[in-house]
C-alpha positions, 0 to 999 in steps of 0.5 A: 107560884110554886107549892113550896112558896105558897105553903111557906107564905101561909106559915109566915102569915100565921107566924106573923099574926101570932107575933102581932098577937103577943106583941099587942098583949105585952104592950097593953100589958095583958100578957106576963110581965116577964114576956119581954117588951121586945115582942111589942116592937116585933109586932110592927115587924110582922106587919112589914111581913104582911104587906110583902105577902100581900103585894106578892099574893095580889100580883099573883092572883091579878096576873092569873085572872087578868083576862077577867078585867078590872071589875073582876079585880075590884070584886075580889079586892073589895070582898077581901076587904070588906068580908073582914073590915064590916064584921070587925067594926060591928064586933068592936062597936058592940063589945066596946060598949059592953066593956065601957060599961065595966071599966070605961077608962080602958076606951080613951078616947070615946069620941067615936062611939056616940057617932057611929053613923059618921064614923063607920062609913068613914072607916069603910071608906079606908080614910083613917090613915089619909090626909084626915089623920091617923085614927082607927075604928073604935078598939080596932088599933090593928085596922091601920094596916087595912087602910094602907092595903085598901089604897095599895089595891086601888093604885095597883088596879089602876096601874095594871088595868087602865091604859094611856091618860086615863091610867096616869089621871086615876093613878095620880088621883089615887096616889094624892088621896093616900097622903104621906103616911101611906106613901112612906110604906108603899114601897115595902108593899111593892116589894111583893109585887116586883118579887112575884115575877122574878122568884120563880125565874132565879135558879138557886140550889137547895143548899144556897137557898136554905142558907138564905133563910138561916142568914135572914133569920140570923140577920134579924137576930143581929138586927135587934140584939146589936141595936141597929133597929133602935138606931133606925127607929131614931133615924126615922124620927129624925127624918120626920122631924126634918119633914116638919122643918122643911114643910113647916108643917107638923109632920104626924107619923101615925101608924108609920112609926119607924119606916126606915126600920120597916125597910131593913125588916123587908130586905131581910124578909124578902131574902127569906122568901127567896130562900124559901121559894127554892129550898125544896123544903115542902110541907105537906099532909096534915100539917100543911092543911093545919097551916092553910086553915090557920092562914085562912082566919089570920085576917079576922084574928089580926083584926079582933084580938086588939079589941078582945085584949081591951075588953080583957083589961076592963075586966081587970085582967092585967099582967096575967099569969102564963097559964091565964094568958094561954086561956086568953089565947085559946079564947081569942082563937075560938072567938075568931074561928066562930066569927070568921064564919060570918066574915071571911067564910062568907067572902062569896056572899060579900062578892055577890052583894058588891057585884049587884051594887057596881055599874055595868054588866054583873058577873054570870 
């Protein structure tokens, strides 16, 4: 992967995380009312970008370390997931219980809290978006995408490392376990996988690549302003209704709210990434270090902010001023940075623990 594309991926990750943050702030009505409801919808578009980046990065790192085998892949992917998932779930459980003492109405429904012994392991197995239904751990609404990614990681690992009938059997079993909600967005994650070996081979002039970047941004603006997004959102709902009629079972979309719009967003973002890879617009020096540092903590920021927004509502912070929201943002950034030190910052420690738990030969 070229340094130019790498830094653009990090920048996109940071911007997508901020878009999700503002979108959820608007949706929960913590942010000022005048911020605009489109931010709430754009938060979902940002997750589409996350999926493509994830598929591309996983394809890259796996091919670079393919000689280390399946065990190394399992360690890398599971440590990536659990170094953020476990700390985030524990954080939410503690903070939510404090918040419920202040204003329990912000934590409806509360059916998971009395049985953490059941639901924490369930969510650590990433079963909350499978056939069991669509529900997230406590107040961590963004956790849904983590559940999707965990199954995509497993499926990709089986396809990449296993051979013959074993590959077919294991990959088929994983696919069946996912369930229809995770199936619907799987092609978006695989766009990143498909893009990885190709983007470096394509030859584009710098001016053409930059034009692609501008065209994708303009295309997204037109997609929203001309209401094409709303049309595809409605078409997605109609499609889910068709599923229910054909299957004679009510199809609940869960977190897969508007798959058709997500496919359009995936196309636009792919065009942007291809352009960025060949644009020759590099980001270096101090700015690059800031971007990479921020990107390294986006996962924790992404998972914790919804819990902190819910706590803010429990404190009575509803439709605050812009100055107040800026203060909340700084507070979330600080808490994220500190808490990431016991999560993402300790990923190698998580990897060593998982290594000891896995059967077979341990890594040296």
